mmCIF file of the N, C-alpha and C atoms, coordinates in Angstrom:
data_MODEL
# 
_entry.id   MODEL 
# 
loop_
_atom_site.group_PDB 
_atom_site.id 
_atom_site.type_symbol 
_atom_site.label_atom_id 
_atom_site.label_alt_id 
_atom_site.label_comp_id 
_atom_site.label_asym_id 
_atom_site.label_entity_id 
_atom_site.label_seq_id 
_atom_site.pdbx_PDB_ins_code 
_atom_site.Cartn_x 
_atom_site.Cartn_y 
_atom_site.Cartn_z 
_atom_site.occupancy 
_atom_site.B_iso_or_equiv 
_atom_site.pdbx_formal_charge 
_atom_site.auth_seq_id 
_atom_site.auth_comp_id 
_atom_site.auth_asym_id 
_atom_site.auth_atom_id 
_atom_site.pdbx_PDB_model_num 
ATOM 1   N N  . MET A 1 1  ? 5.658   -19.246 10.036  1.00 0.00 ? 1  MET A N  1 
ATOM 2   C CA . MET A 1 1  ? 4.634   -18.402 10.651  1.00 0.00 ? 1  MET A CA 1 
ATOM 3   C C  . MET A 1 1  ? 4.860   -16.828 10.139  1.00 0.00 ? 1  MET A C  1 
ATOM 4   N N  . SER A 1 2  ? 3.791   -16.287 10.020  1.00 0.00 ? 2  SER A N  1 
ATOM 5   C CA . SER A 1 2  ? 3.710   -14.827 9.468   1.00 0.00 ? 2  SER A CA 1 
ATOM 6   C C  . SER A 1 2  ? 4.051   -13.894 10.554  1.00 0.00 ? 2  SER A C  1 
ATOM 7   N N  . ASP A 1 3  ? 4.667   -12.784 10.140  1.00 0.00 ? 3  ASP A N  1 
ATOM 8   C CA . ASP A 1 3  ? 4.912   -11.658 11.171  1.00 0.00 ? 3  ASP A CA 1 
ATOM 9   C C  . ASP A 1 3  ? 3.830   -10.502 10.906  1.00 0.00 ? 3  ASP A C  1 
ATOM 10  N N  . PHE A 1 4  ? 2.941   -10.768 9.937   1.00 0.00 ? 4  PHE A N  1 
ATOM 11  C CA . PHE A 1 4  ? 1.864   -9.782  9.571   1.00 0.00 ? 4  PHE A CA 1 
ATOM 12  C C  . PHE A 1 4  ? 1.013   -9.465  10.676  1.00 0.00 ? 4  PHE A C  1 
ATOM 13  N N  . GLU A 1 5  ? 0.925   -8.248  11.080  1.00 0.00 ? 5  GLU A N  1 
ATOM 14  C CA . GLU A 1 5  ? 0.051   -7.786  12.148  1.00 0.00 ? 5  GLU A CA 1 
ATOM 15  C C  . GLU A 1 5  ? -1.094  -6.844  11.770  1.00 0.00 ? 5  GLU A C  1 
ATOM 16  N N  . GLY A 1 6  ? -1.321  -6.728  10.498  1.00 0.00 ? 6  GLY A N  1 
ATOM 17  C CA . GLY A 1 6  ? -2.362  -5.823  9.918   1.00 0.00 ? 6  GLY A CA 1 
ATOM 18  C C  . GLY A 1 6  ? -1.759  -4.697  9.238   1.00 0.00 ? 6  GLY A C  1 
ATOM 19  N N  . LEU A 1 7  ? -2.428  -4.116  8.251   1.00 0.00 ? 7  LEU A N  1 
ATOM 20  C CA . LEU A 1 7  ? -1.914  -3.068  7.473   1.00 0.00 ? 7  LEU A CA 1 
ATOM 21  C C  . LEU A 1 7  ? -2.404  -1.722  8.083   1.00 0.00 ? 7  LEU A C  1 
ATOM 22  N N  . PRO A 1 8  ? -1.414  -0.915  8.509   1.00 0.00 ? 8  PRO A N  1 
ATOM 23  C CA . PRO A 1 8  ? -1.800  0.308   9.004   1.00 0.00 ? 8  PRO A CA 1 
ATOM 24  C C  . PRO A 1 8  ? -2.198  1.286   7.918   1.00 0.00 ? 8  PRO A C  1 
ATOM 25  N N  . LEU A 1 9  ? -3.305  2.065   8.085   1.00 0.00 ? 9  LEU A N  1 
ATOM 26  C CA . LEU A 1 9  ? -3.700  3.032   7.058   1.00 0.00 ? 9  LEU A CA 1 
ATOM 27  C C  . LEU A 1 9  ? -3.757  4.379   7.615   1.00 0.00 ? 9  LEU A C  1 
ATOM 28  N N  . PRO A 1 10 ? -3.407  5.380   6.762   1.00 0.00 ? 10 PRO A N  1 
ATOM 29  C CA . PRO A 1 10 ? -3.494  6.735   7.202   1.00 0.00 ? 10 PRO A CA 1 
ATOM 30  C C  . PRO A 1 10 ? -5.006  7.160   7.452   1.00 0.00 ? 10 PRO A C  1 
ATOM 31  N N  . THR A 1 11 ? -4.954  8.125   8.326   1.00 0.00 ? 11 THR A N  1 
ATOM 32  C CA . THR A 1 11 ? -6.276  8.737   8.754   1.00 0.00 ? 11 THR A CA 1 
ATOM 33  C C  . THR A 1 11 ? -6.252  10.212  8.611   1.00 0.00 ? 11 THR A C  1 
ATOM 34  N N  . ALA A 1 12 ? -7.449  10.916  8.737   1.00 0.00 ? 12 ALA A N  1 
ATOM 35  C CA . ALA A 1 12 ? -7.446  12.323  8.592   1.00 0.00 ? 12 ALA A CA 1 
ATOM 36  C C  . ALA A 1 12 ? -6.562  12.974  9.581   1.00 0.00 ? 12 ALA A C  1 
ATOM 37  N N  . GLU A 1 13 ? -6.327  12.305  10.779  1.00 0.00 ? 13 GLU A N  1 
ATOM 38  C CA . GLU A 1 13 ? -5.467  12.816  11.860  1.00 0.00 ? 13 GLU A CA 1 
ATOM 39  C C  . GLU A 1 13 ? -3.914  12.503  11.517  1.00 0.00 ? 13 GLU A C  1 
ATOM 40  N N  . GLN A 1 14 ? -3.694  11.356  11.075  1.00 0.00 ? 14 GLN A N  1 
ATOM 41  C CA . GLN A 1 14 ? -2.314  10.865  10.757  1.00 0.00 ? 14 GLN A CA 1 
ATOM 42  C C  . GLN A 1 14 ? -2.284  10.638  9.260   1.00 0.00 ? 14 GLN A C  1 
ATOM 43  N N  . LYS A 1 15 ? -1.893  11.525  8.446   1.00 0.00 ? 15 LYS A N  1 
ATOM 44  C CA . LYS A 1 15 ? -2.055  11.464  6.991   1.00 0.00 ? 15 LYS A CA 1 
ATOM 45  C C  . LYS A 1 15 ? -1.034  10.540  6.347   1.00 0.00 ? 15 LYS A C  1 
ATOM 46  N N  . GLU A 1 16 ? 0.017   10.093  7.099   1.00 0.00 ? 16 GLU A N  1 
ATOM 47  C CA . GLU A 1 16 ? 1.045   9.278   6.532   1.00 0.00 ? 16 GLU A CA 1 
ATOM 48  C C  . GLU A 1 16 ? 1.424   8.220   7.437   1.00 0.00 ? 16 GLU A C  1 
ATOM 49  N N  . VAL A 1 17 ? 1.594   6.994   7.086   1.00 0.00 ? 17 VAL A N  1 
ATOM 50  C CA . VAL A 1 17 ? 2.038   5.875   7.933   1.00 0.00 ? 17 VAL A CA 1 
ATOM 51  C C  . VAL A 1 17 ? 2.987   5.086   7.075   1.00 0.00 ? 17 VAL A C  1 
ATOM 52  N N  . SER A 1 18 ? 3.791   4.274   7.838   1.00 0.00 ? 18 SER A N  1 
ATOM 53  C CA . SER A 1 18 ? 4.743   3.330   7.091   1.00 0.00 ? 18 SER A CA 1 
ATOM 54  C C  . SER A 1 18 ? 4.729   2.025   7.741   1.00 0.00 ? 18 SER A C  1 
ATOM 55  N N  . PHE A 1 19 ? 5.205   1.070   7.038   1.00 0.00 ? 19 PHE A N  1 
ATOM 56  C CA . PHE A 1 19 ? 5.287   -0.301  7.618   1.00 0.00 ? 19 PHE A CA 1 
ATOM 57  C C  . PHE A 1 19 ? 6.410   -1.013  6.824   1.00 0.00 ? 19 PHE A C  1 
ATOM 58  N N  . LEU A 1 20 ? 6.879   -2.023  7.492   1.00 0.00 ? 20 LEU A N  1 
ATOM 59  C CA . LEU A 1 20 ? 7.906   -2.960  6.834   1.00 0.00 ? 20 LEU A CA 1 
ATOM 60  C C  . LEU A 1 20 ? 7.201   -4.113  6.191   1.00 0.00 ? 20 LEU A C  1 
ATOM 61  N N  . SER A 1 21 ? 7.482   -4.377  4.937   1.00 0.00 ? 21 SER A N  1 
ATOM 62  C CA . SER A 1 21 ? 6.802   -5.457  4.166   1.00 0.00 ? 21 SER A CA 1 
ATOM 63  C C  . SER A 1 21 ? 7.501   -6.696  4.614   1.00 0.00 ? 21 SER A C  1 
ATOM 64  N N  . ARG A 1 22 ? 6.970   -7.884  4.110   1.00 0.00 ? 22 ARG A N  1 
ATOM 65  C CA . ARG A 1 22 ? 7.544   -9.212  4.427   1.00 0.00 ? 22 ARG A CA 1 
ATOM 66  C C  . ARG A 1 22 ? 8.969   -9.241  3.963   1.00 0.00 ? 22 ARG A C  1 
ATOM 67  N N  . ARG A 1 23 ? 9.369   -8.483  2.856   1.00 0.00 ? 23 ARG A N  1 
ATOM 68  C CA . ARG A 1 23 ? 10.683  -8.487  2.339   1.00 0.00 ? 23 ARG A CA 1 
ATOM 69  C C  . ARG A 1 23 ? 11.660  -7.465  3.049   1.00 0.00 ? 23 ARG A C  1 
ATOM 70  N N  . GLY A 1 24 ? 11.022  -6.744  3.933   1.00 0.00 ? 24 GLY A N  1 
ATOM 71  C CA . GLY A 1 24 ? 11.874  -5.814  4.724   1.00 0.00 ? 24 GLY A CA 1 
ATOM 72  C C  . GLY A 1 24 ? 11.938  -4.366  4.111   1.00 0.00 ? 24 GLY A C  1 
ATOM 73  N N  . ASN A 1 25 ? 11.109  -4.204  3.170   1.00 0.00 ? 25 ASN A N  1 
ATOM 74  C CA . ASN A 1 25 ? 11.130  -2.771  2.519   1.00 0.00 ? 25 ASN A CA 1 
ATOM 75  C C  . ASN A 1 25 ? 10.181  -1.905  3.256   1.00 0.00 ? 25 ASN A C  1 
ATOM 76  N N  . GLU A 1 26 ? 10.510  -0.551  3.401   1.00 0.00 ? 26 GLU A N  1 
ATOM 77  C CA . GLU A 1 26 ? 9.661   0.311   4.088   1.00 0.00 ? 26 GLU A CA 1 
ATOM 78  C C  . GLU A 1 26 ? 8.648   0.806   3.007   1.00 0.00 ? 26 GLU A C  1 
ATOM 79  N N  . VAL A 1 27 ? 7.375   0.646   3.305   1.00 0.00 ? 27 VAL A N  1 
ATOM 80  C CA . VAL A 1 27 ? 6.277   1.131   2.425   1.00 0.00 ? 27 VAL A CA 1 
ATOM 81  C C  . VAL A 1 27 ? 5.644   2.328   3.167   1.00 0.00 ? 27 VAL A C  1 
ATOM 82  N N  . ILE A 1 28 ? 5.357   3.379   2.411   1.00 0.00 ? 28 ILE A N  1 
ATOM 83  C CA . ILE A 1 28 ? 4.803   4.550   2.903   1.00 0.00 ? 28 ILE A CA 1 
ATOM 84  C C  . ILE A 1 28 ? 3.509   4.773   2.201   1.00 0.00 ? 28 ILE A C  1 
ATOM 85  N N  . LEU A 1 29 ? 2.467   4.946   3.092   1.00 0.00 ? 29 LEU A N  1 
ATOM 86  C CA . LEU A 1 29 ? 1.021   5.168   2.621   1.00 0.00 ? 29 LEU A CA 1 
ATOM 87  C C  . LEU A 1 29 ? 0.690   6.585   3.087   1.00 0.00 ? 29 LEU A C  1 
ATOM 88  N N  . ARG A 1 30 ? 0.293   7.422   2.090   1.00 0.00 ? 30 ARG A N  1 
ATOM 89  C CA . ARG A 1 30 ? -0.180  8.751   2.277   1.00 0.00 ? 30 ARG A CA 1 
ATOM 90  C C  . ARG A 1 30 ? -1.700  8.864   1.830   1.00 0.00 ? 30 ARG A C  1 
ATOM 91  N N  . LEU A 1 31 ? -2.505  9.514   2.718   1.00 0.00 ? 31 LEU A N  1 
ATOM 92  C CA . LEU A 1 31 ? -3.837  9.687   2.548   1.00 0.00 ? 31 LEU A CA 1 
ATOM 93  C C  . LEU A 1 31 ? -4.115  10.570  1.386   1.00 0.00 ? 31 LEU A C  1 
ATOM 94  N N  . ILE A 1 32 ? -4.879  10.205  0.324   1.00 0.00 ? 32 ILE A N  1 
ATOM 95  C CA . ILE A 1 32 ? -5.202  11.003  -0.771  1.00 0.00 ? 32 ILE A CA 1 
ATOM 96  C C  . ILE A 1 32 ? -6.650  11.575  -0.468  1.00 0.00 ? 32 ILE A C  1 
ATOM 97  N N  . ASP A 1 33 ? -7.526  10.611  -0.180  1.00 0.00 ? 33 ASP A N  1 
ATOM 98  C CA . ASP A 1 33 ? -8.936  10.891  -0.008  1.00 0.00 ? 33 ASP A CA 1 
ATOM 99  C C  . ASP A 1 33 ? -9.481  9.717   0.816   1.00 0.00 ? 33 ASP A C  1 
ATOM 100 N N  . THR A 1 34 ? -10.714 9.719   1.096   1.00 0.00 ? 34 THR A N  1 
ATOM 101 C CA . THR A 1 34 ? -11.313 8.640   1.876   1.00 0.00 ? 34 THR A CA 1 
ATOM 102 C C  . THR A 1 34 ? -11.102 7.309   1.057   1.00 0.00 ? 34 THR A C  1 
ATOM 103 N N  . ASP A 1 35 ? -10.416 6.455   1.761   1.00 0.00 ? 35 ASP A N  1 
ATOM 104 C CA . ASP A 1 35 ? -10.114 5.088   1.255   1.00 0.00 ? 35 ASP A CA 1 
ATOM 105 C C  . ASP A 1 35 ? -9.327  5.080   -0.045  1.00 0.00 ? 35 ASP A C  1 
ATOM 106 N N  . ARG A 1 36 ? -8.482  6.146   -0.313  1.00 0.00 ? 36 ARG A N  1 
ATOM 107 C CA . ARG A 1 36 ? -7.454  6.218   -1.369  1.00 0.00 ? 36 ARG A CA 1 
ATOM 108 C C  . ARG A 1 36 ? -6.169  6.665   -0.834  1.00 0.00 ? 36 ARG A C  1 
ATOM 109 N N  . PHE A 1 37 ? -5.142  5.997   -1.189  1.00 0.00 ? 37 PHE A N  1 
ATOM 110 C CA . PHE A 1 37 ? -3.839  6.168   -0.548  1.00 0.00 ? 37 PHE A CA 1 
ATOM 111 C C  . PHE A 1 37 ? -2.753  6.142   -1.646  1.00 0.00 ? 37 PHE A C  1 
ATOM 112 N N  . GLU A 1 38 ? -1.766  6.994   -1.507  1.00 0.00 ? 38 GLU A N  1 
ATOM 113 C CA . GLU A 1 38 ? -0.629  6.947   -2.371  1.00 0.00 ? 38 GLU A CA 1 
ATOM 114 C C  . GLU A 1 38 ? 0.382   5.888   -1.733  1.00 0.00 ? 38 GLU A C  1 
ATOM 115 N N  . VAL A 1 39 ? 1.093   5.093   -2.525  1.00 0.00 ? 39 VAL A N  1 
ATOM 116 C CA . VAL A 1 39 ? 1.971   4.147   -2.080  1.00 0.00 ? 39 VAL A CA 1 
ATOM 117 C C  . VAL A 1 39 ? 3.294   4.472   -2.626  1.00 0.00 ? 39 VAL A C  1 
ATOM 118 N N  . LYS A 1 40 ? 4.368   4.499   -1.740  1.00 0.00 ? 40 LYS A N  1 
ATOM 119 C CA . LYS A 1 40 ? 5.779   4.594   -2.142  1.00 0.00 ? 40 LYS A CA 1 
ATOM 120 C C  . LYS A 1 40 ? 6.587   3.549   -1.359  1.00 0.00 ? 40 LYS A C  1 
ATOM 121 N N  . VAL A 1 41 ? 7.588   3.054   -2.055  1.00 0.00 ? 41 VAL A N  1 
ATOM 122 C CA . VAL A 1 41 ? 8.517   2.099   -1.453  1.00 0.00 ? 41 VAL A CA 1 
ATOM 123 C C  . VAL A 1 41 ? 9.904   2.719   -1.404  1.00 0.00 ? 41 VAL A C  1 
ATOM 124 N N  . THR A 1 42 ? 10.401  2.938   -0.085  1.00 0.00 ? 42 THR A N  1 
ATOM 125 C CA . THR A 1 42 ? 11.589  3.611   0.042   1.00 0.00 ? 42 THR A CA 1 
ATOM 126 C C  . THR A 1 42 ? 12.765  3.001   -0.822  1.00 0.00 ? 42 THR A C  1 
ATOM 127 N N  . GLU A 1 43 ? 12.865  1.694   -0.978  1.00 0.00 ? 43 GLU A N  1 
ATOM 128 C CA . GLU A 1 43 ? 13.955  1.028   -1.669  1.00 0.00 ? 43 GLU A CA 1 
ATOM 129 C C  . GLU A 1 43 ? 13.790  1.243   -3.187  1.00 0.00 ? 43 GLU A C  1 
ATOM 130 N N  . HIS A 1 44 ? 12.589  1.657   -3.640  1.00 0.00 ? 44 HIS A N  1 
ATOM 131 C CA . HIS A 1 44 ? 12.312  1.800   -5.037  1.00 0.00 ? 44 HIS A CA 1 
ATOM 132 C C  . HIS A 1 44 ? 11.715  3.143   -5.276  1.00 0.00 ? 44 HIS A C  1 
ATOM 133 N N  . PRO A 1 45 ? 12.583  4.248   -5.214  1.00 0.00 ? 45 PRO A N  1 
ATOM 134 C CA . PRO A 1 45 ? 12.070  5.618   -5.238  1.00 0.00 ? 45 PRO A CA 1 
ATOM 135 C C  . PRO A 1 45 ? 11.219  5.970   -6.483  1.00 0.00 ? 45 PRO A C  1 
ATOM 136 N N  . ASP A 1 46 ? 11.382  5.224   -7.588  1.00 0.00 ? 46 ASP A N  1 
ATOM 137 C CA . ASP A 1 46 ? 10.624  5.566   -8.879  1.00 0.00 ? 46 ASP A CA 1 
ATOM 138 C C  . ASP A 1 46 ? 9.189   4.884   -8.869  1.00 0.00 ? 46 ASP A C  1 
ATOM 139 N N  . TYR A 1 47 ? 8.904   4.113   -7.811  1.00 0.00 ? 47 TYR A N  1 
ATOM 140 C CA . TYR A 1 47 ? 7.658   3.399   -7.784  1.00 0.00 ? 47 TYR A CA 1 
ATOM 141 C C  . TYR A 1 47 ? 6.627   4.182   -6.987  1.00 0.00 ? 47 TYR A C  1 
ATOM 142 N N  . THR A 1 48 ? 5.462   4.479   -7.642  1.00 0.00 ? 48 THR A N  1 
ATOM 143 C CA . THR A 1 48 ? 4.363   5.160   -6.973  1.00 0.00 ? 48 THR A CA 1 
ATOM 144 C C  . THR A 1 48 ? 3.105   4.415   -7.518  1.00 0.00 ? 48 THR A C  1 
ATOM 145 N N  . ALA A 1 49 ? 2.102   4.149   -6.600  1.00 0.00 ? 49 ALA A N  1 
ATOM 146 C CA . ALA A 1 49 ? 0.800   3.599   -6.997  1.00 0.00 ? 49 ALA A CA 1 
ATOM 147 C C  . ALA A 1 49 ? -0.189  4.220   -6.101  1.00 0.00 ? 49 ALA A C  1 
ATOM 148 N N  . VAL A 1 50 ? -1.433  3.916   -6.542  1.00 0.00 ? 50 VAL A N  1 
ATOM 149 C CA . VAL A 1 50 ? -2.634  4.366   -5.680  1.00 0.00 ? 50 VAL A CA 1 
ATOM 150 C C  . VAL A 1 50 ? -3.291  3.124   -5.277  1.00 0.00 ? 50 VAL A C  1 
ATOM 151 N N  . LEU A 1 51 ? -3.562  3.096   -3.943  1.00 0.00 ? 51 LEU A N  1 
ATOM 152 C CA . LEU A 1 51 ? -4.283  2.022   -3.263  1.00 0.00 ? 51 LEU A CA 1 
ATOM 153 C C  . LEU A 1 51 ? -5.585  2.467   -2.951  1.00 0.00 ? 51 LEU A C  1 
ATOM 154 N N  . THR A 1 52 ? -6.653  1.727   -3.368  1.00 0.00 ? 52 THR A N  1 
ATOM 155 C CA . THR A 1 52 ? -8.078  1.983   -3.088  1.00 0.00 ? 52 THR A CA 1 
ATOM 156 C C  . THR A 1 52 ? -8.589  0.924   -2.238  1.00 0.00 ? 52 THR A C  1 
ATOM 157 N N  . ARG A 1 53 ? -9.292  1.238   -1.110  1.00 0.00 ? 53 ARG A N  1 
ATOM 158 C CA . ARG A 1 53 ? -9.811  0.256   -0.387  1.00 0.00 ? 53 ARG A CA 1 
ATOM 159 C C  . ARG A 1 53 ? -11.395 0.211   -0.678  1.00 0.00 ? 53 ARG A C  1 
ATOM 160 N N  . HIS A 1 54 ? -11.897 -0.989  -1.070  1.00 0.00 ? 54 HIS A N  1 
ATOM 161 C CA . HIS A 1 54 ? -13.211 -1.195  -1.446  1.00 0.00 ? 54 HIS A CA 1 
ATOM 162 C C  . HIS A 1 54 ? -14.119 -1.671  -0.336  1.00 0.00 ? 54 HIS A C  1 
ATOM 163 N N  . ALA A 1 55 ? -13.428 -2.483  0.601   1.00 0.00 ? 55 ALA A N  1 
ATOM 164 C CA . ALA A 1 55 ? -13.969 -2.973  1.807   1.00 0.00 ? 55 ALA A CA 1 
ATOM 165 C C  . ALA A 1 55 ? -12.904 -3.190  2.850   1.00 0.00 ? 55 ALA A C  1 
ATOM 166 N N  . PRO A 1 56 ? -13.232 -3.578  4.114   1.00 0.00 ? 56 PRO A N  1 
ATOM 167 C CA . PRO A 1 56 ? -12.163 -3.662  5.056   1.00 0.00 ? 56 PRO A CA 1 
ATOM 168 C C  . PRO A 1 56 ? -10.860 -4.336  4.624   1.00 0.00 ? 56 PRO A C  1 
ATOM 169 N N  . ASP A 1 57 ? -11.016 -5.473  3.869   1.00 0.00 ? 57 ASP A N  1 
ATOM 170 C CA . ASP A 1 57 ? -9.912  -6.380  3.457   1.00 0.00 ? 57 ASP A CA 1 
ATOM 171 C C  . ASP A 1 57 ? -9.951  -6.575  1.939   1.00 0.00 ? 57 ASP A C  1 
ATOM 172 N N  . ASP A 1 58 ? -10.286 -5.602  1.120   1.00 0.00 ? 58 ASP A N  1 
ATOM 173 C CA . ASP A 1 58 ? -10.457 -5.658  -0.166  1.00 0.00 ? 58 ASP A CA 1 
ATOM 174 C C  . ASP A 1 58 ? -9.817  -4.461  -0.881  1.00 0.00 ? 58 ASP A C  1 
ATOM 175 N N  . PHE A 1 59 ? -8.759  -4.573  -1.513  1.00 0.00 ? 59 PHE A N  1 
ATOM 176 C CA . PHE A 1 59 ? -8.025  -3.464  -2.072  1.00 0.00 ? 59 PHE A CA 1 
ATOM 177 C C  . PHE A 1 59 ? -7.672  -3.596  -3.549  1.00 0.00 ? 59 PHE A C  1 
ATOM 178 N N  . GLU A 1 60 ? -7.590  -2.376  -4.149  1.00 0.00 ? 60 GLU A N  1 
ATOM 179 C CA . GLU A 1 60 ? -7.017  -2.250  -5.550  1.00 0.00 ? 60 GLU A CA 1 
ATOM 180 C C  . GLU A 1 60 ? -5.740  -1.537  -5.593  1.00 0.00 ? 60 GLU A C  1 
ATOM 181 N N  . LEU A 1 61 ? -4.802  -1.982  -6.295  1.00 0.00 ? 61 LEU A N  1 
ATOM 182 C CA . LEU A 1 61 ? -3.538  -1.314  -6.450  1.00 0.00 ? 61 LEU A CA 1 
ATOM 183 C C  . LEU A 1 61 ? -3.278  -1.021  -7.891  1.00 0.00 ? 61 LEU A C  1 
ATOM 184 N N  . GLN A 1 62 ? -3.067  0.297   -8.156  1.00 0.00 ? 62 GLN A N  1 
ATOM 185 C CA . GLN A 1 62 ? -2.961  0.808   -9.529  1.00 0.00 ? 62 GLN A CA 1 
ATOM 186 C C  . GLN A 1 62 ? -1.628  1.681   -9.614  1.00 0.00 ? 62 GLN A C  1 
ATOM 187 N N  . PRO A 1 63 ? -0.524  1.172   -10.222 1.00 0.00 ? 63 PRO A N  1 
ATOM 188 C CA . PRO A 1 63 ? 0.584   1.989   -10.369 1.00 0.00 ? 63 PRO A CA 1 
ATOM 189 C C  . PRO A 1 63 ? 0.234   3.224   -11.183 1.00 0.00 ? 63 PRO A C  1 
ATOM 190 N N  . VAL A 1 64 ? 0.863   4.332   -10.879 1.00 0.00 ? 64 VAL A N  1 
ATOM 191 C CA . VAL A 1 64 ? 0.596   5.623   -11.683 1.00 0.00 ? 64 VAL A CA 1 
ATOM 192 C C  . VAL A 1 64 ? 1.268   5.521   -13.066 1.00 0.00 ? 64 VAL A C  1 
ATOM 193 N N  . ARG A 1 65 ? 0.839   6.329   -13.941 1.00 0.00 ? 65 ARG A N  1 
ATOM 194 C CA . ARG A 1 65 ? 1.242   6.325   -15.294 1.00 0.00 ? 65 ARG A CA 1 
ATOM 195 C C  . ARG A 1 65 ? 2.813   6.356   -15.356 1.00 0.00 ? 65 ARG A C  1 
ATOM 196 N N  . ASP A 1 66 ? 3.470   5.726   -16.267 1.00 0.00 ? 66 ASP A N  1 
ATOM 197 C CA . ASP A 1 66 ? 4.853   5.622   -16.537 1.00 0.00 ? 66 ASP A CA 1 
ATOM 198 C C  . ASP A 1 66 ? 5.660   4.889   -15.413 1.00 0.00 ? 66 ASP A C  1 
ATOM 199 N N  . VAL A 1 67 ? 4.908   4.214   -14.569 1.00 0.00 ? 67 VAL A N  1 
ATOM 200 C CA . VAL A 1 67 ? 5.645   3.445   -13.638 1.00 0.00 ? 67 VAL A CA 1 
ATOM 201 C C  . VAL A 1 67 ? 5.538   1.981   -13.903 1.00 0.00 ? 67 VAL A C  1 
ATOM 202 N N  . ASP A 1 68 ? 6.603   1.292   -13.854 1.00 0.00 ? 68 ASP A N  1 
ATOM 203 C CA . ASP A 1 68 ? 6.582   -0.212  -14.226 1.00 0.00 ? 68 ASP A CA 1 
ATOM 204 C C  . ASP A 1 68 ? 6.095   -1.051  -12.943 1.00 0.00 ? 68 ASP A C  1 
ATOM 205 N N  . GLY A 1 69 ? 4.896   -1.503  -13.112 1.00 0.00 ? 69 GLY A N  1 
ATOM 206 C CA . GLY A 1 69 ? 4.239   -2.193  -12.004 1.00 0.00 ? 69 GLY A CA 1 
ATOM 207 C C  . GLY A 1 69 ? 2.997   -2.813  -12.452 1.00 0.00 ? 69 GLY A C  1 
ATOM 208 N N  . VAL A 1 70 ? 2.550   -3.890  -11.672 1.00 0.00 ? 70 VAL A N  1 
ATOM 209 C CA . VAL A 1 70 ? 1.324   -4.618  -12.132 1.00 0.00 ? 70 VAL A CA 1 
ATOM 210 C C  . VAL A 1 70 ? 0.205   -4.130  -11.322 1.00 0.00 ? 70 VAL A C  1 
ATOM 211 N N  . ALA A 1 71 ? -0.941  -3.767  -11.996 1.00 0.00 ? 71 ALA A N  1 
ATOM 212 C CA . ALA A 1 71 ? -2.115  -3.409  -11.309 1.00 0.00 ? 71 ALA A CA 1 
ATOM 213 C C  . ALA A 1 71 ? -2.852  -4.688  -10.740 1.00 0.00 ? 71 ALA A C  1 
ATOM 214 N N  . ASP A 1 72 ? -3.546  -4.607  -9.727  1.00 0.00 ? 72 ASP A N  1 
ATOM 215 C CA . ASP A 1 72 ? -4.226  -5.826  -9.150  1.00 0.00 ? 72 ASP A CA 1 
ATOM 216 C C  . ASP A 1 72 ? -5.444  -5.325  -8.363  1.00 0.00 ? 72 ASP A C  1 
ATOM 217 N N  . ASP A 1 73 ? -6.494  -6.148  -8.449  1.00 0.00 ? 73 ASP A N  1 
ATOM 218 C CA . ASP A 1 73 ? -7.779  -5.756  -7.754  1.00 0.00 ? 73 ASP A CA 1 
ATOM 219 C C  . ASP A 1 73 ? -8.152  -7.014  -6.973  1.00 0.00 ? 73 ASP A C  1 
ATOM 220 N N  . GLY A 1 74 ? -8.927  -6.748  -5.932  1.00 0.00 ? 74 GLY A N  1 
ATOM 221 C CA . GLY A 1 74 ? -9.306  -7.869  -5.029  1.00 0.00 ? 74 GLY A CA 1 
ATOM 222 C C  . GLY A 1 74 ? -8.352  -8.478  -4.219  1.00 0.00 ? 74 GLY A C  1 
ATOM 223 N N  . ILE A 1 75 ? -7.331  -7.699  -3.809  1.00 0.00 ? 75 ILE A N  1 
ATOM 224 C CA . ILE A 1 75 ? -6.162  -8.247  -3.095  1.00 0.00 ? 75 ILE A CA 1 
ATOM 225 C C  . ILE A 1 75 ? -6.436  -7.846  -1.566  1.00 0.00 ? 75 ILE A C  1 
ATOM 226 N N  . THR A 1 76 ? -5.917  -8.685  -0.668  1.00 0.00 ? 76 THR A N  1 
ATOM 227 C CA . THR A 1 76 ? -6.129  -8.435  0.771   1.00 0.00 ? 76 THR A CA 1 
ATOM 228 C C  . THR A 1 76 ? -4.889  -7.702  1.422   1.00 0.00 ? 76 THR A C  1 
ATOM 229 N N  . ALA A 1 77 ? -5.073  -7.227  2.601   1.00 0.00 ? 77 ALA A N  1 
ATOM 230 C CA . ALA A 1 77 ? -3.999  -6.505  3.198   1.00 0.00 ? 77 ALA A CA 1 
ATOM 231 C C  . ALA A 1 77 ? -2.753  -7.361  3.395   1.00 0.00 ? 77 ALA A C  1 
ATOM 232 N N  . HIS A 1 78 ? -2.991  -8.612  3.668   1.00 0.00 ? 78 HIS A N  1 
ATOM 233 C CA . HIS A 1 78 ? -1.803  -9.561  3.852   1.00 0.00 ? 78 HIS A CA 1 
ATOM 234 C C  . HIS A 1 78 ? -1.133  -9.814  2.462   1.00 0.00 ? 78 HIS A C  1 
ATOM 235 N N  . GLU A 1 79 ? -1.843  -9.778  1.524   1.00 0.00 ? 79 GLU A N  1 
ATOM 236 C CA . GLU A 1 79 ? -1.190  -9.945  0.068   1.00 0.00 ? 79 GLU A CA 1 
ATOM 237 C C  . GLU A 1 79 ? -0.362  -8.668  -0.273  1.00 0.00 ? 79 GLU A C  1 
ATOM 238 N N  . LEU A 1 80 ? -0.926  -7.547  0.147   1.00 0.00 ? 80 LEU A N  1 
ATOM 239 C CA . LEU A 1 80 ? -0.043  -6.361  -0.084  1.00 0.00 ? 80 LEU A CA 1 
ATOM 240 C C  . LEU A 1 80 ? 1.169   -6.345  0.813   1.00 0.00 ? 80 LEU A C  1 
ATOM 241 N N  . TRP A 1 81 ? 1.112   -6.787  1.934   1.00 0.00 ? 81 TRP A N  1 
ATOM 242 C CA . TRP A 1 81 ? 2.354   -6.868  2.879   1.00 0.00 ? 81 TRP A CA 1 
ATOM 243 C C  . TRP A 1 81 ? 3.350   -7.778  2.319   1.00 0.00 ? 81 TRP A C  1 
ATOM 244 N N  . GLU A 1 82 ? 2.890   -9.026  1.703   1.00 0.00 ? 82 GLU A N  1 
ATOM 245 C CA . GLU A 1 82 ? 3.764   -9.904  0.987   1.00 0.00 ? 82 GLU A CA 1 
ATOM 246 C C  . GLU A 1 82 ? 4.366   -9.355  -0.271  1.00 0.00 ? 82 GLU A C  1 
ATOM 247 N N  . ARG A 1 83 ? 3.625   -8.564  -1.079  1.00 0.00 ? 83 ARG A N  1 
ATOM 248 C CA . ARG A 1 83 ? 3.975   -8.093  -2.312  1.00 0.00 ? 83 ARG A CA 1 
ATOM 249 C C  . ARG A 1 83 ? 5.317   -7.207  -2.291  1.00 0.00 ? 83 ARG A C  1 
ATOM 250 N N  . PHE A 1 84 ? 5.323   -6.383  -1.310  1.00 0.00 ? 84 PHE A N  1 
ATOM 251 C CA . PHE A 1 84 ? 6.364   -5.325  -1.344  1.00 0.00 ? 84 PHE A CA 1 
ATOM 252 C C  . PHE A 1 84 ? 7.653   -5.959  -0.562  1.00 0.00 ? 84 PHE A C  1 
# 
């Protein structure tokens, strides 16, 4: 059974949130703009990506330049939780 309870997203009032991924890594999301968030993983300080929300449960993940990571589009909140 999954422990996934939904992906917390930052808001204009709360510009940064964090959650524990399925693997137990702390993932930090910072608000960049409406439906755009910076993604950092505490256990991997060199990793930074931009998460864009296209619909309530449709996201695009794009690692920033010079970061080793795989871009993905059309992923769900649950898949993001599992990934990190």
